[in-house]
C-alpha positions in Angstrom: 0.0 0.0 0.0 3.0 2.3 -0.1 3.3 2.9 3.7 6.7 1.2 4.0 10.0 1.5 2.0 11.4 -1.9 1.1 14.9 -2.5 2.5 18.0 -3.6 0.4 19.9 -4.7 3.6 18.3 -8.2 3.4 18.8 -10.7 0.5 15.5 -12.0 -0.9 16.7 -15.6 -0.8 17.1 -15.2 3.0 13.4 -14.4 3.6 11.6 -17.4 4.9 8.0 -16.4 4.3 6.6 -15.1 1.0 4.5 -12.4 2.7 7.7 -10.8 4.0 9.0 -10.1 0.4 7.0 -6.9 0.3 9.5 -5.5 2.7 12.5 -6.5 0.7 13.7 -4.5 -2.4 13.9 -6.4 -5.7 17.2 -6.4 -7.5 16.2 -3.8 -10.1 13.6 -1.1 -10.6 11.7 -3.1 -13.3 11.4 -6.1 -11.1 10.4 -4.0 -8.1 7.8 -2.2 -10.1 6.3 -5.3 -11.6 6.2 -7.2 -8.3 4.4 -4.3 -6.5 1.9 -3.7 -9.2 1.2 -7.4 -9.5 0.6 -7.7 -5.8 -1.7 -4.7 -5.8 -3.6 -6.2 -8.8 -4.2 -9.4 -6.9 -5.6 -7.3 -4.0 -7.9 -5.1 -6.1 -9.3 -8.2 -7.9 -9.7 -10.2 -4.7 -11.2 -7.5 -2.5 -13.6 -5.9 -5.0 -16.8 -5.1 -3.0 -20.0 -7.0 -3.8 -23.4 -5.6 -4.6 -24.5 -5.4 -1.0 -21.4 -3.5 0.2 -21.8 -0.2 2.1 -20.1 3.1 1.2 -17.3 2.5 3.7 -16.3 -0.7 1.9 -15.9 1.2 -1.3 -14.0 4.0 0.4 -11.5 1.5 1.9 -11.2 -0.4 -1.3 -10.6 2.8 -3.3 -7.5 3.5 -1.3 -5.8 0.3 -2.3 -7.1 0.7 -5.9 -5.6 4.2 -6.0 -2.2 2.8 -5.1 -2.6 0.3 -7.9 -3.5 2.9 -10.5 -0.7 5.3 -9.4 1.8 2.5 -9.5 0.6 1.3 -13.0 1.1 4.8 -14.5 4.4 5.5 -12.7 6.0 2.2 -13.9 4.2 1.9 -17.2 7.6 1.5 -19.0 8.5 -1.5 -17.0 5.2 -3.5 -17.5 4.9 -6.2 -20.2 2.3 -5.5 -22.8 0.4 -8.7 -22.0 0.2 -7.7 -18.4 -1.1 -4.3 -19.2 -3.9 -5.9 -21.4 -4.9 -8.1 -18.4 -5.1 -5.1 -16.2 -7.2 -3.1 -18.7 -9.7 -5.9 -18.5 -9.6 -5.8 -14.7 -10.1 -2.0 -14.8 -13.2 -2.4 -16.9 -14.6 -5.0 -14.4 -14.0 -2.6 -11.5 -15.7 0.3 -13.2 -18.8 -1.9 -14.2 -19.1 -3.1 -10.6 -18.8 0.3 -9.1 -21.4 1.8 -11.6 -23.9 -0.9 -10.7 -23.3 -0.1 -7.0 -23.7 3.6 -7.5 -27.1 3.0 -9.3 -28.4 1.2 -6.3 -26.8 3.1 -3.4 -25.8 6.6 -4.3 -29.2 8.2 -3.5 -28.8 7.4 0.2 -25.4 9.0 0.7 -26.2 12.7 1.0 -28.3 12.2 4.2 -25.6 10.1 6.1 -23.9 11.5 9.2 -20.9 13.7 8.7 -19.8 13.7 12.4 -16.9 11.1 12.0 -16.1 11.9 8.4 -17.7 13.7 5.5 -19.4 11.0 3.4 -20.0 13.5 0.5 -18.2 16.6 -0.4 -21.0 19.0 0.7 -20.6 17.5 4.2 -17.0 18.9 4.4 -17.7 22.3 5.9 -20.3 20.8 8.3 -17.6 18.3 9.5 -15.2 21.2 10.0 -17.8 23.3 11.9 -18.2 20.7 14.6 -15.3 22.2 16.6 -16.0 25.8 15.5 -16.4 28.5 18.1 -18.5 31.5 17.1 -16.9 35.0 17.2 -16.5 36.2 20.8 -17.7 32.9 22.4 -14.3 31.6 23.6 -11.0 30.3 22.3 -10.9 30.2 18.5 -9.2 27.8 16.0 -8.1 28.6 12.5 -9.3 26.4 9.6 -8.2 26.3 6.0 -9.9 24.2 3.3 -7.9 23.5 0.2 -9.9 22.2 -2.8 -7.5 20.8 -5.4 -9.8 21.0 -8.4 -9.9 17.8 -10.4 -7.5 15.8 -8.3 -8.3 12.1 -8.5 -7.7 9.8 -5.6 -4.9 8.0 -7.5 -3.3 11.3 -8.3 -3.3 12.2 -4.6 -0.9 9.3 -4.1 2.2 11.0 -5.6 1.2 14.3 -4.0 1.1 12.6 -0.6 4.4 10.9 -1.2 6.0 14.2 -2.0 4.5 15.9 1.0 5.8 13.2 3.3 9.3 14.2 2.2 8.8 17.9 2.0 7.0 18.4 5.3 9.0 15.6 6.9 8.2 15.3 10.6 6.7 18.7 10.9 3.2 17.6 9.9 0.7 14.8 10.5 -1.3 13.6 7.5 -4.6 11.7 8.1 -6.2 10.3 4.9 -9.8 9.5 4.1 -12.1 9.4 1.1 -15.3 11.2 0.3 -17.9 11.0 -2.6 -18.3 13.8 -5.2 -21.6 14.9 -6.5 -22.8 13.4 -9.8 -22.5 14.6 -12.4 -18.9 15.1 -11.4 -18.6 18.7 -12.8 -16.9 21.6 -11.2 -20.0 23.8 -11.2 -22.0 21.1 -9.4 -19.5 19.4 -7.0 -17.2 22.3 -6.1 -20.0 24.6 -5.5 -21.5 22.0 -3.2 -18.3 22.0 -1.1 -18.3 25.7 -0.5 -22.1 25.9 0.0 -22.3 22.9 2.3 -25.5 22.1 0.4 -26.9 19.7 -2.2 -26.9 21.3 -5.7 -30.7 21.7 -5.9 -30.4 24.4 -3.2 -28.2 26.6 -5.4 -30.0 26.0 -8.7 -29.6 29.5 -10.1 -25.8 29.3 -10.0 -25.3 25.8 -11.4 -24.0 27.2 -14.7 -20.7 28.5 -13.1 -18.6 28.9 -10.0 -18.8 32.7 -9.5 -20.9 32.3 -6.3 -18.5 30.1 -4.4 -17.2 33.0 -2.2 -20.8 34.0 -1.4 -21.6 30.4 -0.5 -18.5 30.2 1.8 -19.3 33.4 3.6 -23.0 32.5 4.0 -22.1 29.1 5.5 -19.7 30.4 8.1 -21.8 33.5 8.8 -24.7 31.2 9.7 -22.3 29.5 12.2 -21.5 32.7 14.0 -18.3 33.9 12.2 -17.9 37.6 11.3 -17.2 38.5 7.6 -13.7 39.7 8.5 -12.8 36.2 9.6 -13.9 34.5 6.3 -11.5 34.4 3.3 -11.7 32.8 -0.2 -9.3 32.7 -3.1 -9.4 30.8 -6.3 -6.3 30.3 -8.5 -7.0 32.0 -11.9 -6.4 30.3 -15.2 -2.7 30.2 -16.1 -1.9 31.9 -12.8 1.5 30.7 -11.6 1.6 28.9 -8.3 4.0 31.6 -6.8 1.6 34.4 -7.7 -1.3 32.5 -6.2 0.7 31.8 -3.1 1.4 35.6 -2.7 -2.4 36.3 -2.8 -3.0 33.5 -0.3 -0.2 34.7 2.0 -1.9 38.1 2.3 -5.1 36.4 3.5 -3.2 34.1 5.9 -1.4 37.1 7.5 -4.6 39.0 8.1 -4.9 39.2 11.9 -8.7 38.5 12.0 -8.7 35.7 9.4 -9.5 32.2 10.6 -11.7 30.5 7.9 -10.0 30.2 4.6 -11.4 28.5 1.5 -8.8 28.0 -1.3 -9.1 26.6 -4.8 -6.0 25.2 -6.4 -6.5 24.9 -10.2 -3.3 23.5 -11.5 -4.4 19.9 -11.9 -7.8 20.6 -13.5 -6.2 23.1 -15.9 -3.6 20.5 -16.9 -6.1 17.7 -17.6 -8.2 19.6 -20.1 -6.6 19.2 -23.5 -3.7 17.0 -22.4 -2.7 14.8 -25.3 -0.7 12.2 -23.4 -3.7 10.8 -21.6 -3.8 9.7 -17.9 -0.2 8.5 -18.0 0.9 12.0 -19.0 -1.3 13.7 -16.4 0.1 11.5 -13.7 3.6 12.6 -14.8 2.5 16.3 -14.6 1.0 15.8 -11.2 4.2 14.1 -9.9 6.3 17.0 -11.2 3.9 19.6 -9.7 4.1 17.8 -6.3 7.9 17.6 -6.4 8.1 21.3 -7.2 7.1 22.0 -3.6 4.4 24.6 -4.4 1.7 22.9 -2.4 4.1 22.1 0.4 5.1 25.8 0.7 1.4 26.8 1.0 0.8 24.1 3.6 3.8 25.1 5.6 2.7 28.7 5.7 -0.8 27.7 6.9 0.5 25.4 9.6 3.0 28.0 10.8 0.1 30.5 11.1 -1.7 28.1 13.3 -4.3 26.7 10.8 -5.7 23.2 10.8 -5.8 22.2 7.1 -8.2 20.0 5.3 -7.6 19.1 1.6 -10.1 17.6 -0.7 -11.2 17.6 -4.4 -14.4 18.3 -6.2 -14.1 15.4 -8.6 -11.4 13.2 -10.2 -10.8 12.4 -13.9 -10.6 9.5 -16.3 -9.2 8.8 -19.8 -12.2 8.1 -22.0 -12.4 6.6 -25.5 -14.7 8.2 -28.0 -18.1 6.6 -28.7 -19.2 9.5 -30.9 -20.2 13.1 -30.5 -23.9 13.9 -30.2 -25.0 16.6 -32.6 -26.9 18.6 -30.1 -25.4 22.0 -30.7 -26.7 24.6 -28.3 -29.5 22.3 -27.1 -27.4 20.8 -24.3 -26.8 23.1 -21.3 -23.5 21.4 -20.6 -21.6 19.6 -23.3 -18.8 17.8 -21.5 -16.7 14.8 -22.7 -18.2 12.5 -20.0 -21.7 14.1 -19.6 -24.3 16.1 -21.5 -26.9 18.0 -19.5 -30.4 18.8 -20.9 -33.3 20.9 -19.7 -36.0 18.6 -21.2 -36.5 14.8 -21.2 -37.4 14.5 -24.9 -34.1 15.8 -26.0 -32.1 13.7 -23.6 -34.0 10.6 -24.6 -33.3 11.3 -28.3 -29.6 11.4 -27.6 -29.8 8.3 -25.4 -31.4 6.4 -28.3 -28.5 7.6 -30.5 -26.0 6.2 -27.9 -27.8 3.2 -26.3 -25.0 2.5 -23.8 -25.3 6.0 -22.2 -26.9 6.4 -18.8 -29.8 8.8 -18.1 -29.0 10.0 -14.6 -31.8 10.6 -12.1 -31.6 14.1 -10.7 -30.5 13.0 -7.2 -30.0 16.2 -5.2 -30.3 18.2 -8.4 -33.0 20.4 -9.8 -35.7 18.5 -11.6 -34.8 20.2 -14.9 -31.1 19.3 -14.6 -31.1 16.2 -16.7 -27.8 14.5 -17.2 -26.8 11.9 -19.7 -23.6 10.1 -18.7 -21.1 8.3 -21.0 -20.8 4.6 -20.0 -17.8 2.9 -18.6 -14.6 4.4 -19.8 -16.1 6.0 -22.8 -16.6 9.7 -23.8 -18.8 11.9 -26.0 -16.0 12.7 -28.4 -15.3 11.5 -32.0 -15.3 7.7 -32.2 -11.9 6.1 -31.3 -10.3 9.2 -30.0 -9.1 9.5 -26.4 -9.3 12.4 -23.9 -9.0 13.0 -20.2 -12.2 14.4 -18.7 -14.8 14.2 -15.9 -18.5 14.3 -15.3 -19.4 10.6 -15.1 -19.6 7.9 -12.5 -16.2 6.2 -12.8 -14.5 5.3 -9.6 -11.7 7.8 -10.2 -14.3 10.6 -10.9 -16.5 10.0 -7.8 -14.3 9.0 -4.9 -11.9 11.8 -4.0 -9.4 12.4 -1.1 -10.4 14.0 2.1 -7.2 14.7 4.1 -6.5 16.4 7.4 -3.0 18.0 7.8 -1.9 19.3 11.2 1.3 20.4 12.8 2.9 17.4 14.4 3.2 17.4 18.2 6.7 18.1 19.5 
């Protein structure tokens, strides 16, 4: 699972039990990579949750699965073609099983308790508010919520690995998983995070994200915070990390500030239009994590006394084109993984054109927000082409990281 670093101080032939081999380094990088991915493949195949599993079973499973996916893309050059073909088949099986589970169980998730952990992303601010003290009512804590737009759970793995080195013993990282809103679009799921509400409660702003600051201020204002204590910043398109950090730093240093909502856009901006697929996106995320930009922001927040939570609004997946619907301006949202319509007749016509597509019930959505999802690992793009996108119900789109980062006790 990536929690231990294998040692090269022990010869593999000296290890008595096969289960101990995971702690002993292989002779070369290729052998080490193949062995680790093979063992993780065995686990994700064996431990795949059944139809009656609860949401926690999928949350726990997804963390092993994320390690498997991250390892696959990191070591793709070392993996035999036949092995990769086998794993592609396994990937399809996992996605089909998860999609069937979502169809039966997703509708019940938004009402579950957020006390121990946020089950869905709109639970996140409610979970943080459990220990919140209203202005003037006693000792206060400082909270910062970082939303890394578009960060899939498997892409969190290399980010976490880099942070462990960069923050060293100065921080404690506690990992969990939460469910995004479906369709897994920024305007739906990210707004839900800052509003602390299901999407049907902010119907008028579903077409964009410009109301996020207002949502964030309203939520904490209703919990007794003053406006001067509530801050929000969103990384602009093509804004360098250093420039965004400077803007964030001015908020962090404000003497009254104690409730920060921050949107980091690097990953989502990278995935749109990337021509090297998920493998290339993983490489970009690894490079971004190693650059130390996120670690510097976290260090500044921790130094200023903030407890930090990190999450994502949705993940992403590489899809293969099944064809592009000729809907023109009829669809309100024309994504690669989802099309959204305002009337059922139009959606049904496109569904008939693409029989494998999934008409999504408006769970937690306005009744007129009618989504048509691309099936499996497919996308609404020209047939045979590939693109990385989001909007559907793939495991890597729906299950996203929820992480607590605190200053380690001395």
